[in-house]
Backbone bond lengths (Angstrom), bond angles and torsions (degrees), N, CA, C in turn:
res aa  C-N    CA-C-N  psi(-1)  N-CA   C-N-CA  omega(-1)  CA-C   N-CA-C  phi
1 M - - - 1.473 - - 1.528 109.03 -
2 E 1.329 117.00 131.70 1.461 121.55 -177.87 1.517 110.34 -70.39
3 Q 1.354 115.32 134.05 1.454 120.55 -179.47 1.526 109.84 -69.36
4 Q 1.326 116.10 137.09 1.455 120.69 179.44 1.522 109.75 -67.92
5 K 1.312 115.48 139.69 1.456 119.70 179.72 1.527 110.48 -68.84
6 P 1.344 117.58 131.97 1.471 119.54 178.18 1.523 110.69 -73.17
7 H 1.302 115.90 151.49 1.461 121.60 177.80 1.530 107.79 -91.94
8 I 1.343 116.86 122.84 1.463 122.92 -176.65 1.522 108.89 -121.60
9 L 1.335 116.33 129.97 1.460 123.04 175.27 1.531 109.75 -96.23
10 V 1.316 117.48 131.50 1.470 123.04 178.20 1.527 107.12 -119.97
11 T 1.331 117.10 118.46 1.471 119.93 -172.72 1.522 113.82 -98.02
12 E 1.332 118.41 -16.17 1.463 121.35 -179.36 1.528 108.76 -137.62
13 K 1.314 116.18 162.88 1.458 121.60 -172.25 1.532 111.64 -63.84
14 L 1.331 116.10 134.58 1.453 123.43 173.53 1.521 109.51 -111.11
15 A 1.332 116.06 162.41 1.459 120.94 175.06 1.524 109.82 -64.98
16 D 1.317 116.07 154.13 1.463 121.21 -170.97 1.524 113.54 -61.24
17 A 1.334 117.99 -48.81 1.465 120.00 -174.28 1.528 112.67 -64.70
18 P 1.336 119.58 -48.37 1.469 118.49 177.11 1.519 113.23 -62.55
19 L 1.337 117.15 -36.25 1.469 119.08 178.81 1.522 110.61 -67.47
20 A 1.333 116.83 -40.23 1.467 119.69 178.12 1.521 110.93 -62.95
21 W 1.331 116.58 -41.67 1.471 120.36 176.99 1.528 110.47 -61.45
22 L 1.332 115.77 -45.37 1.452 120.14 -178.50 1.530 110.84 -59.44
23 K 1.315 116.60 -39.32 1.463 119.90 -177.89 1.533 112.42 -70.05
24 K 1.337 116.48 -19.28 1.461 119.57 176.45 1.521 112.11 -79.15
25 V 1.329 116.51 -30.23 1.466 119.67 -172.59 1.526 112.84 -109.02
26 A 1.323 117.40 -5.47 1.464 120.19 -177.09 1.519 110.22 -144.67
27 E 1.310 114.60 161.33 1.463 120.69 167.91 1.525 106.39 -84.40
28 V 1.304 117.93 122.49 1.458 121.82 -171.24 1.522 110.62 -117.82
29 T 1.332 115.16 132.47 1.462 121.64 170.25 1.524 107.95 -119.02
30 E 1.328 116.38 120.79 1.465 121.42 176.54 1.523 107.40 -98.58
31 A 1.327 116.18 112.02 1.463 119.26 -174.24 1.521 110.11 -161.60
32 A 1.316 116.50 139.67 1.466 121.50 173.33 1.520 109.66 -74.28
33 P 1.341 118.16 151.35 1.468 120.71 -175.41 1.521 115.21 -57.34
34 Q 1.336 117.03 -27.21 1.461 119.18 -178.14 1.528 113.27 -87.03
35 S 1.328 117.78 0.55 1.460 121.08 -174.67 1.530 112.45 -88.67
36 P 1.326 116.99 154.72 1.471 120.56 174.73 1.528 112.19 -61.38
37 A 1.333 118.13 -33.48 1.466 120.98 179.86 1.520 111.13 -63.53
38 F 1.325 116.70 -37.89 1.467 120.57 177.06 1.526 109.43 -64.76
39 A 1.315 117.01 -46.49 1.469 120.79 -179.17 1.522 111.06 -59.58
40 A 1.318 116.69 -38.04 1.459 120.01 -179.10 1.518 111.97 -70.47
41 A 1.331 116.40 -35.43 1.464 120.36 -176.71 1.522 113.32 -85.96
42 A 1.332 117.57 -21.46 1.463 121.78 -170.81 1.536 114.61 -55.30
43 P 1.327 120.29 -42.44 1.474 118.83 -175.21 1.520 114.37 -60.53
44 S 1.326 118.58 -28.73 1.467 120.42 -175.66 1.523 114.04 -106.60
45 A 1.325 118.16 -0.04 1.465 120.71 -175.47 1.527 111.41 -72.27
46 L 1.324 115.46 124.99 1.469 120.95 174.99 1.523 111.78 -92.23
47 G 1.335 116.56 -23.62 1.455 120.50 -178.43 1.514 110.84 -133.60
48 L 1.335 115.31 151.87 1.463 122.84 178.73 1.521 107.62 -133.82
49 V 1.333 116.85 126.79 1.458 121.55 178.83 1.526 108.41 -114.59
50 V 1.332 116.27 124.71 1.461 121.85 -178.06 1.523 109.29 -129.23
51 R 1.311 114.95 166.30 1.459 120.23 172.63 1.532 108.11 -119.73
52 T 1.328 118.08 -114.61 1.465 120.90 -170.66 1.519 113.56 -94.65
53 Y 1.314 117.66 -33.06 1.461 119.64 -164.07 1.521 114.45 -110.31
54 T 1.320 118.39 11.88 1.466 121.68 172.50 1.522 107.96 -102.43
55 T 1.316 117.11 122.44 1.460 122.08 178.85 1.520 109.28 -91.09
56 V 1.329 115.34 121.04 1.466 120.75 178.94 1.524 107.41 -103.18
57 D 1.320 115.77 104.62 1.458 121.86 -178.46 1.525 109.41 -134.17
58 D 1.315 115.81 -172.91 1.473 119.77 -177.98 1.523 111.51 -56.94
59 A 1.333 115.70 -39.75 1.466 119.15 -177.04 1.523 111.18 -64.05
60 L 1.326 117.57 -42.60 1.457 119.73 179.48 1.524 110.91 -71.11
61 L 1.326 116.06 -41.34 1.463 119.61 -179.96 1.524 111.66 -61.79
62 A 1.326 116.51 -32.82 1.464 120.06 179.76 1.521 111.40 -64.22
63 R 1.315 117.18 -22.75 1.468 121.53 179.11 1.524 112.10 -85.28
64 L 1.326 116.73 -5.01 1.466 121.57 -173.40 1.529 109.71 -124.42
65 P 1.312 118.20 71.68 1.474 121.55 -171.50 1.520 114.45 -64.53
66 A 1.325 118.55 -25.82 1.466 120.73 -177.34 1.527 113.03 -96.67
67 L 1.326 117.48 2.41 1.462 121.28 -170.17 1.530 112.74 -62.55
68 R 1.334 115.29 134.12 1.460 121.63 176.67 1.527 112.95 -112.24
69 V 1.347 116.97 -26.56 1.459 118.97 -170.12 1.530 110.57 -152.47
70 V 1.342 114.67 140.13 1.459 122.43 170.80 1.516 107.82 -114.65
71 G 1.318 116.96 127.78 1.449 121.70 177.30 1.515 110.69 -108.89
72 R 1.318 116.33 122.84 1.470 121.22 175.65 1.518 107.75 -96.41
73 A 1.324 117.05 112.76 1.461 121.33 178.69 1.523 108.19 -77.37
74 G 1.309 115.10 77.31 1.452 122.73 -176.03 1.513 109.93 160.87
75 V 1.320 115.65 -163.58 1.468 120.55 -173.99 1.519 111.73 -102.70
76 G 1.339 116.29 -60.74 1.460 119.88 -176.62 1.517 112.43 -70.12
77 V 1.322 115.13 149.32 1.472 120.58 -179.64 1.531 110.31 -123.21
78 D 1.332 116.30 34.08 1.462 121.41 -179.18 1.523 112.19 -60.83
79 N 1.326 116.30 -29.28 1.458 120.31 -177.44 1.525 113.11 -88.80
80 I 1.330 116.90 8.35 1.462 121.44 -178.98 1.522 109.20 -121.33
81 D 1.298 117.18 124.42 1.464 122.45 177.39 1.532 107.55 -79.24
82 L 1.324 115.83 97.59 1.463 120.42 -175.23 1.524 111.72 -65.63
83 A 1.327 116.58 -36.33 1.465 119.35 179.69 1.528 110.81 -65.63
84 A 1.320 116.27 -41.89 1.467 119.71 178.58 1.520 110.73 -63.37
85 C 1.340 116.25 -40.35 1.464 119.22 177.85 1.527 111.05 -64.92
86 A 1.327 116.72 -41.82 1.467 120.39 179.96 1.521 111.02 -62.42
87 R 1.334 116.59 -40.54 1.472 119.61 178.90 1.518 111.41 -61.61
88 R 1.300 116.90 -32.03 1.448 121.56 179.60 1.530 112.65 -88.43
89 G 1.348 117.06 -4.03 1.455 119.97 -176.13 1.512 112.45 72.46
90 V 1.322 117.08 24.33 1.462 122.37 179.83 1.519 109.46 -92.99
91 V 1.309 116.95 123.28 1.459 122.29 179.23 1.529 108.92 -78.71
92 V 1.332 116.28 139.82 1.467 122.11 174.58 1.523 108.25 -113.28
93 V 1.332 116.32 129.64 1.465 121.49 179.07 1.529 108.38 -125.42
94 H 1.335 115.19 157.59 1.466 119.54 179.72 1.528 109.24 -149.46
95 T 1.334 116.67 -170.34 1.467 122.21 -178.80 1.525 108.19 -125.55
96 P 1.319 118.55 84.44 1.468 122.20 -165.13 1.518 116.44 -63.60
97 D 1.313 120.53 -26.53 1.470 119.88 -176.57 1.526 111.47 -120.87
98 A 1.322 116.48 20.22 1.468 119.69 -170.80 1.515 113.83 -70.09
99 N 1.345 117.13 -31.77 1.462 118.82 -172.18 1.522 113.90 -119.35
100 T 1.336 118.25 12.13 1.462 120.92 -176.54 1.519 111.77 -56.07
101 Q 1.327 116.83 -51.94 1.458 120.04 -177.27 1.527 111.41 -62.64
102 A 1.322 116.48 -41.26 1.462 120.01 -178.94 1.518 111.51 -61.59
103 V 1.330 117.59 -44.50 1.458 120.65 -178.04 1.532 110.50 -67.87
104 V 1.323 117.01 -41.92 1.466 119.75 179.44 1.526 110.51 -62.86
105 E 1.324 117.58 -43.40 1.465 120.21 176.93 1.529 110.74 -60.03
106 Y 1.314 116.09 -40.27 1.468 120.94 -178.73 1.527 110.59 -64.79
107 V 1.329 116.81 -45.28 1.466 120.20 178.17 1.525 110.11 -61.42
108 L 1.325 116.56 -40.42 1.465 120.08 178.50 1.529 110.42 -61.90
109 C 1.329 117.39 -40.62 1.469 120.70 176.54 1.528 110.69 -62.09
110 L 1.326 117.20 -42.26 1.463 120.26 178.41 1.522 111.06 -62.71
111 L 1.327 116.34 -40.06 1.464 120.11 177.82 1.524 110.90 -61.76
112 C 1.310 116.16 -44.88 1.469 119.98 179.73 1.524 110.91 -63.96
113 D 1.328 116.82 -42.38 1.458 120.42 178.90 1.528 110.81 -60.07
114 A 1.332 115.87 -42.09 1.463 120.16 -174.44 1.524 112.94 -79.33
115 L 1.328 116.70 -33.54 1.463 119.92 -170.84 1.525 114.14 -104.08
116 R 1.324 117.77 -20.23 1.464 121.14 -179.53 1.524 110.36 -125.33
117 P 1.326 117.23 82.06 1.474 119.93 -179.46 1.523 110.94 -61.12
118 R 1.340 115.40 146.87 1.454 120.96 -176.92 1.520 109.48 -139.55
119 V 1.312 116.32 156.48 1.449 121.47 174.13 1.522 107.93 -137.21
120 F 1.328 117.02 144.39 1.456 121.55 178.97 1.527 108.67 -122.37
121 L 1.300 115.57 144.91 1.458 122.16 -173.17 1.526 110.97 -98.11
122 D 1.328 116.10 141.36 1.460 121.02 175.76 1.529 111.76 -119.35
123 R 1.335 116.17 10.86 1.463 120.15 178.51 1.525 108.89 -158.53
124 A 1.313 116.05 162.73 1.459 121.02 175.44 1.528 110.06 -72.66
125 L 1.346 116.77 144.05 1.457 121.95 -179.06 1.522 109.95 -120.22
126 D 1.327 116.03 147.52 1.461 118.12 171.04 1.526 108.21 -80.19
127 Q 1.306 117.32 177.10 1.463 120.96 -173.24 1.528 111.95 -61.58
128 V 1.318 116.79 -39.83 1.470 120.19 -178.53 1.532 110.41 -63.86
129 A 1.333 116.34 -48.09 1.465 120.26 -179.87 1.521 111.13 -66.19
130 W 1.324 116.21 -37.70 1.477 121.24 177.13 1.528 110.55 -59.70
131 D 1.312 115.68 -48.73 1.471 120.08 -179.40 1.523 110.82 -64.46
132 A 1.337 116.36 -37.27 1.461 119.72 179.03 1.520 111.28 -65.63
133 A 1.341 116.66 -42.24 1.461 120.64 179.23 1.525 110.89 -61.94
134 R 1.324 115.91 -40.45 1.470 119.96 -179.70 1.520 111.08 -69.92
135 S 1.317 117.31 -37.03 1.460 119.71 -176.37 1.518 112.33 -71.75
136 E 1.338 117.08 -23.85 1.461 120.60 -178.47 1.528 112.99 -79.37
137 I 1.327 117.49 -17.94 1.461 120.91 -174.20 1.522 110.08 -115.23
138 A 1.330 115.09 111.86 1.464 120.34 175.00 1.524 108.09 -156.34
139 A 1.319 116.22 129.46 1.464 120.11 176.61 1.525 109.14 -67.03
140 H 1.320 115.23 136.87 1.465 120.13 179.87 1.520 111.41 -64.36
141 R 1.337 115.08 -43.00 1.469 120.46 177.89 1.518 109.11 -146.82
142 Q 1.334 115.79 155.00 1.458 121.13 174.65 1.525 109.62 -82.39
143 M 1.323 115.71 157.90 1.463 120.02 179.94 1.518 111.85 -60.11
144 S 1.317 116.85 -30.90 1.468 121.02 -179.59 1.527 112.36 -68.90
145 E 1.324 117.01 -10.11 1.463 121.29 177.61 1.531 112.12 -98.74
146 L 1.315 116.50 0.05 1.457 120.95 -171.34 1.526 112.01 -114.60
147 T 1.329 114.88 155.35 1.462 122.28 174.18 1.522 109.16 -104.61
148 L 1.318 115.26 126.26 1.467 122.00 177.15 1.518 108.69 -105.95
149 G 1.309 116.86 119.38 1.457 121.47 175.04 1.512 110.23 -96.38
150 I 1.327 117.08 129.43 1.465 122.08 179.13 1.521 107.69 -111.51
151 L 1.303 115.03 113.87 1.461 122.06 -177.30 1.528 108.28 -100.16
152 G 1.338 115.61 102.61 1.456 121.74 -174.00 1.513 109.62 103.54
153 V 1.336 115.99 109.05 1.468 119.97 -170.87 1.525 109.62 -121.43
154 G 1.332 114.73 63.87 1.456 120.99 170.96 1.515 109.26 -89.55
155 R 1.324 116.48 -145.81 1.469 119.61 -178.76 1.525 111.70 -61.00
156 I 1.331 116.33 -46.87 1.459 119.90 -176.97 1.522 110.70 -70.66
157 G 1.334 117.01 -46.57 1.459 119.58 179.56 1.513 112.39 -60.47
158 T 1.334 116.68 -39.33 1.464 120.58 179.18 1.524 111.08 -64.35
159 R 1.326 116.85 -46.33 1.458 120.18 -179.93 1.529 111.08 -65.42
160 L 1.322 117.33 -40.43 1.462 120.33 177.29 1.524 110.82 -62.00
161 A 1.317 116.87 -39.97 1.469 119.93 178.66 1.520 111.00 -61.03
162 Q 1.320 117.01 -42.02 1.462 120.43 178.60 1.521 111.24 -61.25
163 V 1.338 116.32 -45.87 1.460 120.93 -178.25 1.524 110.73 -67.04
164 A 1.319 116.31 -44.82 1.465 120.64 -177.81 1.527 111.54 -64.09
165 A 1.325 116.27 -41.11 1.465 119.38 178.39 1.518 110.47 -64.54
166 A 1.332 117.13 -38.60 1.462 120.34 179.38 1.528 111.37 -64.40
167 I 1.332 117.33 -35.19 1.464 120.98 177.94 1.524 110.88 -69.65
168 G 1.336 116.41 -33.86 1.453 119.29 179.59 1.509 115.35 130.11
169 F 1.331 118.10 -3.56 1.459 119.87 174.80 1.529 110.94 -58.52
170 H 1.320 116.45 146.82 1.461 120.99 161.23 1.522 105.95 -82.88
171 V 1.317 117.43 119.82 1.464 121.64 -170.06 1.529 110.47 -106.59
172 L 1.329 115.41 126.09 1.461 122.23 172.44 1.526 108.85 -108.21
173 L 1.333 116.34 142.11 1.464 121.62 -174.55 1.522 110.13 -127.27
174 H 1.336 115.28 140.78 1.467 119.42 172.62 1.515 109.55 -146.86
175 D 1.333 115.24 135.52 1.457 121.67 177.36 1.516 107.81 -155.18
176 L 1.337 116.02 160.88 1.462 120.20 175.41 1.522 111.57 -68.76
177 R 1.330 115.61 -32.21 1.462 119.54 -178.39 1.528 110.59 -90.32
178 E 1.322 115.74 167.64 1.460 120.19 177.65 1.528 109.72 -70.35
179 I 1.329 115.88 138.32 1.461 122.17 -176.82 1.522 108.68 -115.09
180 D 1.329 116.05 137.60 1.464 121.73 173.58 1.527 107.89 -97.09
181 P 1.336 118.70 104.77 1.466 120.00 -176.80 1.520 113.33 -59.63
182 S 1.337 117.21 -27.08 1.464 119.49 -179.14 1.522 111.90 -65.82
183 Q 1.338 117.18 -21.92 1.455 121.23 177.12 1.525 112.14 -87.65
184 C 1.332 115.99 -3.76 1.464 121.32 -173.18 1.520 111.69 -120.93
185 G 1.319 117.02 35.51 1.447 120.26 177.23 1.503 114.29 66.73
186 G 1.342 116.68 19.09 1.459 119.99 -179.52 1.508 113.85 81.88
187 G 1.337 117.42 16.06 1.461 120.11 177.61 1.517 111.52 -59.91
188 E 1.310 115.72 159.97 1.464 121.84 -175.08 1.519 110.15 -99.62
189 V 1.322 117.56 123.32 1.460 122.67 177.91 1.527 108.72 -81.07
190 V 1.334 116.43 124.22 1.462 120.04 -173.50 1.527 110.24 -136.61
191 P 1.333 117.70 161.08 1.469 120.04 172.24 1.529 110.46 -64.03
192 L 1.318 115.60 156.91 1.456 120.75 -178.53 1.524 111.23 -56.90
193 S 1.333 117.54 -41.59 1.468 120.36 -176.50 1.524 111.51 -60.32
194 R 1.325 117.02 -37.15 1.462 119.15 179.97 1.531 111.00 -73.02
195 L 1.321 116.65 -40.75 1.467 119.18 178.42 1.525 110.20 -59.75
196 L 1.330 117.00 -43.86 1.454 120.29 -179.26 1.523 111.58 -64.77
197 A 1.313 116.79 -41.09 1.465 120.63 -173.49 1.525 113.23 -76.50
198 E 1.334 118.24 -31.27 1.457 120.56 -170.16 1.521 114.84 -103.48
199 S 1.305 119.02 -17.05 1.465 120.96 -172.10 1.525 111.62 -77.42
200 H 1.333 115.87 127.90 1.459 120.61 170.42 1.526 110.21 -73.34
201 V 1.320 115.48 -33.87 1.461 122.81 178.96 1.518 107.93 -128.78
202 I 1.327 117.71 135.81 1.469 121.85 174.63 1.515 107.75 -123.78
203 S 1.336 116.04 124.02 1.456 122.08 176.08 1.518 108.06 -110.76
204 I 1.327 116.64 125.87 1.468 122.46 -171.30 1.520 109.85 -100.27
205 H 1.345 115.01 128.03 1.471 120.47 -177.85 1.528 110.26 -141.88
206 V 1.331 116.41 47.18 1.457 120.74 -178.69 1.520 110.11 -90.46
207 D 1.329 115.83 164.54 1.464 120.00 -179.58 1.523 110.23 -89.95
208 G 1.323 114.91 -175.88 1.455 120.07 -172.10 1.508 115.33 -96.30
209 R 1.313 118.48 20.82 1.469 119.36 179.26 1.533 109.78 -61.48
210 P 1.339 117.30 149.17 1.473 120.16 -175.09 1.525 113.75 -56.12
211 S 1.324 117.91 -32.68 1.470 120.22 -178.47 1.526 112.68 -67.79
212 N 1.332 117.69 -14.18 1.464 120.02 178.15 1.527 112.62 -88.03
213 R 1.329 117.52 -3.37 1.470 119.03 175.81 1.523 109.20 -64.45
214 H 1.326 116.09 127.73 1.466 123.30 -179.46 1.525 111.74 57.32
215 F 1.330 116.00 33.82 1.462 120.80 179.87 1.530 111.04 -59.02
216 L 1.330 116.72 -44.88 1.473 120.21 176.53 1.525 108.54 -94.62
217 N 1.318 114.75 72.64 1.459 120.84 -179.39 1.526 109.99 -85.11
218 A 1.325 116.55 -173.53 1.459 120.67 -175.26 1.521 112.21 -58.00
219 D 1.334 117.50 -39.66 1.465 120.19 -178.96 1.524 111.53 -63.35
220 R 1.325 116.90 -41.76 1.464 119.30 -179.57 1.527 111.10 -77.20
221 L 1.313 117.88 -35.07 1.462 119.62 175.84 1.532 110.40 -60.55
222 A 1.309 116.59 -33.90 1.469 120.46 -179.77 1.527 112.29 -65.47
223 Q 1.329 117.44 -16.34 1.472 121.01 179.68 1.528 111.89 -86.27
224 L 1.333 117.95 -7.94 1.460 120.91 -174.46 1.524 111.38 -79.33
225 R 1.329 114.76 159.54 1.448 120.85 171.34 1.531 109.46 -61.03
226 P 1.322 118.57 145.76 1.471 119.79 -179.74 1.527 113.43 -69.00
227 D 1.350 117.32 -13.36 1.471 120.59 178.58 1.525 111.93 -112.84
228 V 1.327 117.18 24.06 1.460 121.33 -175.08 1.534 110.91 -66.03
229 L 1.325 114.90 149.44 1.462 122.58 168.42 1.521 107.31 -109.86
230 L 1.327 117.18 116.58 1.465 123.05 179.13 1.518 109.30 -100.43
231 I 1.334 116.35 131.34 1.462 121.40 175.48 1.524 107.75 -125.34
232 N 1.318 116.45 124.58 1.462 120.17 179.01 1.522 110.17 -123.78
233 T 1.324 115.81 111.98 1.463 121.72 174.17 1.523 110.51 -119.45
234 S 1.343 117.71 18.39 1.460 120.11 -174.76 1.522 112.56 -102.44
235 R 1.332 117.30 -77.48 1.455 122.57 -177.62 1.523 108.24 -139.04
236 G 1.316 117.16 133.82 1.447 119.98 179.56 1.512 113.06 -64.38
237 M 1.327 117.52 -31.27 1.461 120.75 -174.54 1.521 113.19 -71.16
238 V 1.333 117.96 -8.50 1.468 120.92 179.58 1.526 111.20 -67.52
239 L 1.341 116.38 -35.26 1.465 122.48 -174.11 1.527 110.16 -114.11
240 P 1.315 119.49 107.69 1.468 119.51 176.07 1.531 109.86 -63.58
241 A 1.312 116.86 124.96 1.462 120.75 -174.75 1.520 112.09 -60.14
242 S 1.320 117.32 -39.21 1.469 119.88 -178.63 1.522 111.16 -66.32
243 D 1.331 117.14 -41.23 1.468 120.60 178.79 1.525 110.45 -65.80
244 L 1.336 116.52 -41.64 1.463 119.64 -179.43 1.527 110.62 -67.36
245 A 1.318 117.90 -40.56 1.463 120.67 178.66 1.528 110.65 -60.62
246 R 1.320 116.09 -41.16 1.465 119.84 178.69 1.527 110.62 -65.50
247 F 1.331 116.72 -42.67 1.470 120.42 179.19 1.526 111.11 -61.65
248 L 1.321 117.25 -44.72 1.459 120.61 -179.92 1.521 111.21 -64.83
249 G 1.331 116.62 -36.41 1.456 119.92 177.96 1.511 112.54 -66.00
250 E 1.330 116.23 -34.01 1.471 120.92 -178.13 1.521 112.66 -85.50
251 N 1.337 117.00 -13.72 1.467 121.60 -177.04 1.527 108.97 -130.59
252 P 1.323 117.59 85.06 1.466 120.96 -171.60 1.521 114.78 -64.37
253 L 1.338 118.80 -14.28 1.465 120.59 177.46 1.529 112.23 -90.71
254 A 1.318 117.75 -10.20 1.468 121.34 -179.59 1.524 110.00 -80.40
255 R 1.342 114.98 153.37 1.458 121.33 177.45 1.524 109.22 -140.00
256 A 1.315 116.28 154.04 1.466 121.53 176.93 1.518 108.97 -135.78
257 V 1.329 116.13 130.14 1.458 122.53 175.27 1.524 106.70 -115.41
258 L 1.316 116.09 114.58 1.461 121.07 -173.17 1.518 109.75 -118.58
259 D 1.328 115.19 121.61 1.465 120.85 177.07 1.522 111.14 -98.30
260 V 1.313 116.72 -16.07 1.468 122.25 -177.68 1.525 108.41 -125.89
261 H 1.334 115.96 152.99 1.453 120.63 -169.83 1.523 109.98 -146.32
262 D 1.307 115.54 162.03 1.466 122.07 177.93 1.518 107.88 -136.78
263 P 1.352 118.35 102.51 1.469 127.05 5.91 1.519 111.60 -89.37
264 E 1.321 114.89 177.25 1.457 122.72 169.43 1.528 108.31 -120.44
265 P 1.328 117.98 133.07 1.464 128.92 -3.43 1.525 111.89 -62.43
266 I 1.339 115.98 165.71 1.457 121.61 179.77 1.530 109.38 -62.85
267 A 1.319 115.59 133.18 1.457 120.27 -179.44 1.530 110.88 -74.34
268 A 1.308 116.17 151.38 1.465 120.70 -177.71 1.520 112.73 -62.70
269 N 1.337 117.17 -26.05 1.465 120.80 -179.07 1.526 112.96 -94.83
270 C 1.326 118.45 14.38 1.462 121.18 179.37 1.527 109.43 -61.12
271 P 1.324 118.69 124.92 1.468 120.91 -175.82 1.526 114.09 -69.44
272 L 1.328 117.35 -9.63 1.464 120.52 179.37 1.523 112.75 -85.71
273 L 1.333 116.80 -17.78 1.461 119.93 -179.12 1.528 109.95 -63.48
274 G 1.313 115.66 129.76 1.455 120.34 177.53 1.511 115.19 86.84
275 L 1.332 118.02 -6.39 1.459 119.52 178.56 1.524 109.90 -74.01
276 R 1.309 116.65 134.69 1.463 121.42 -178.10 1.523 112.02 -60.71
277 A 1.319 117.55 -32.44 1.462 121.57 -173.07 1.518 113.31 -98.21
278 A 1.330 117.85 3.39 1.466 121.42 179.66 1.527 109.31 -110.80
279 F 1.315 116.22 124.65 1.457 122.55 -178.42 1.523 107.61 -116.87
280 L 1.323 116.64 114.00 1.461 122.38 -170.05 1.517 109.86 -112.34
281 A 1.328 115.97 123.44 1.469 121.93 -179.93 1.532 109.18 -114.74
282 P 1.336 117.63 152.95 1.476 121.32 -175.00 1.523 113.85 -87.85
283 H 1.332 117.37 58.41 1.471 123.45 172.08 1.535 111.01 56.40
284 L 1.334 115.29 67.57 1.458 121.64 -172.45 1.520 114.86 -109.85
285 A 1.329 118.87 -7.60 1.461 120.71 -166.51 1.521 113.82 -56.28
286 S 1.298 118.47 -38.77 1.466 120.99 -176.38 1.522 113.28 -95.14
287 R 1.333 116.18 8.66 1.458 118.57 -172.66 1.530 112.25 -90.63
288 S 1.310 115.62 63.63 1.460 120.90 160.16 1.528 106.43 -103.80
289 E 1.317 117.27 151.19 1.461 119.69 -179.10 1.520 111.03 -60.08
290 T 1.340 116.25 -36.29 1.466 119.78 179.16 1.513 111.13 -64.19
291 A 1.342 116.55 -48.09 1.463 119.92 -178.78 1.522 111.21 -64.01
292 M 1.323 116.99 -41.74 1.468 119.02 -178.93 1.524 111.16 -64.69
293 E 1.333 117.30 -36.20 1.463 119.03 175.69 1.519 110.71 -68.99
294 N 1.346 116.49 -43.76 1.463 119.74 178.21 1.525 111.17 -56.49
295 M 1.324 116.71 -44.03 1.464 120.14 -179.60 1.526 111.33 -66.23
296 S 1.319 116.24 -37.82 1.460 119.73 -177.69 1.528 112.83 -68.59
297 W 1.331 116.37 -20.52 1.468 118.18 178.90 1.526 113.04 -70.65
298 V 1.327 117.96 4.53 1.461 120.73 169.42 1.525 110.42 -55.33
299 V 1.329 116.49 -20.82 1.469 120.09 -178.67 1.525 111.59 -59.52
300 R 1.327 118.42 -27.14 1.471 119.62 177.83 1.525 110.94 -61.83
301 D 1.329 116.93 -47.26 1.462 119.83 178.90 1.527 111.24 -67.39
302 V 1.322 116.55 -35.30 1.465 119.86 179.57 1.528 110.45 -61.29
303 V 1.306 116.18 -46.27 1.465 119.84 179.56 1.524 110.46 -66.30
304 T 1.319 116.68 -41.46 1.472 120.30 179.56 1.524 111.01 -56.79
305 V 1.333 116.93 -48.41 1.466 120.27 -178.70 1.525 110.70 -69.42
306 A 1.322 117.16 -39.99 1.471 120.46 179.24 1.515 111.61 -60.05
307 Q 1.348 116.00 -28.61 1.468 120.51 179.20 1.528 112.78 -95.04
308 G 1.333 116.69 9.11 1.457 120.74 174.64 1.509 115.70 94.25
309 G 1.337 118.41 8.65 1.456 121.78 -178.77 1.520 113.22 -93.77
310 S 1.335 115.26 -178.74 1.466 122.00 -179.56 1.526 109.59 -102.29
311 P 1.328 117.87 131.90 1.462 120.93 -176.85 1.530 112.19 -80.85
312 K 1.331 115.68 160.92 1.464 121.21 176.00 1.524 112.05 -81.29
313 H 1.333 116.39 -31.44 1.465 119.18 -172.98 1.527 111.71 -130.80
314 P 1.346 117.33 66.88 1.463 119.31 177.21 1.526 110.94 -77.06
315 V 1.331 115.95 148.62 1.461 121.54 175.62 1.512 110.59 -98.34
316 N 1.332 116.96 -45.25 1.466 120.80 -173.97 1.524 110.91 -110.18
317 S 1.318 115.61 92.98 1.471 120.27 -179.82 1.523 111.78 -62.84
318 A 1.352 116.17 -24.15 1.474 119.06 -179.87 1.529 110.50 -61.24
319 A 1.336 116.28 -37.59 1.458 118.76 179.27 1.510 111.54 -68.02
320 L 1.333 116.79 -35.66 1.471 120.35 177.06 1.517 109.72 -62.88
321 A 1.335 115.90 -42.93 1.469 119.63 179.38 1.517 110.26 -65.48
322 H 1.363 115.52 -39.59 1.449 120.41 179.08 1.516 110.77 -59.33
323 G 1.352 115.90 -40.44 1.455 119.62 -178.13 1.501 111.88 -72.11
């Protein structure tokens, strides 16, 4: 007897190929939680697929009485209440290594933009203008003369350390967990105070645990070099915008490149808007077509769990035990 197709709710856009596959093996409803289509599909949905901006909490779970599995098309699960899911016996799955390469490439691009200024020509120049154009563009220092501090050394931080060391950065590493420097291009594991004080560049790659909220607050920002370059592609809540705006105002040589924000979209009253030294991007680090497809393939685990199987990438083992 052919197994009945599970009903799966998808609240945010997925890549084309994984969505097409999902529609072959499941009944799929694409709908935002506030829509009538979601309300109509909720009673029978066995699976829920979300990305960044759908909050899965007790209130949403209460609308999904048959739910067996939540799939996060991505790595972090900050928007999913794991305890609430475990209480309901709902398995949470994700794609832990789907966007590592994309984020590391993005950080490398930001480093090049910030440290190696460039100019491109749209017309022919005479010798005087040519010489002037060349004289205006010169990197202050090479990457091999700089120290890069990596705050948070998971998959992305580890890969970034390898790349940065290969380029020539002196790499400092700090994490709550034990770090194997041999896996990080030979980077140096140091206390947080030393990383903050010595790094010319700090790239932030911490997770979304509550203790990381406002981790780089005014007191810790005060420990940084006055010419530091801060790059945050992890969580917006790590850096309080008001504290960072004050730091940038007091240190005119410092710069901050932020790909993530709290909240998103950026609020109109964000104190970083319009600051010369603050560069704000709309959460782009993982947006390569390859990474977005890799993340969307979470649908495989969602279908597996919805049909009673065991997933490859579960987040909350407590829910598996509960089931």
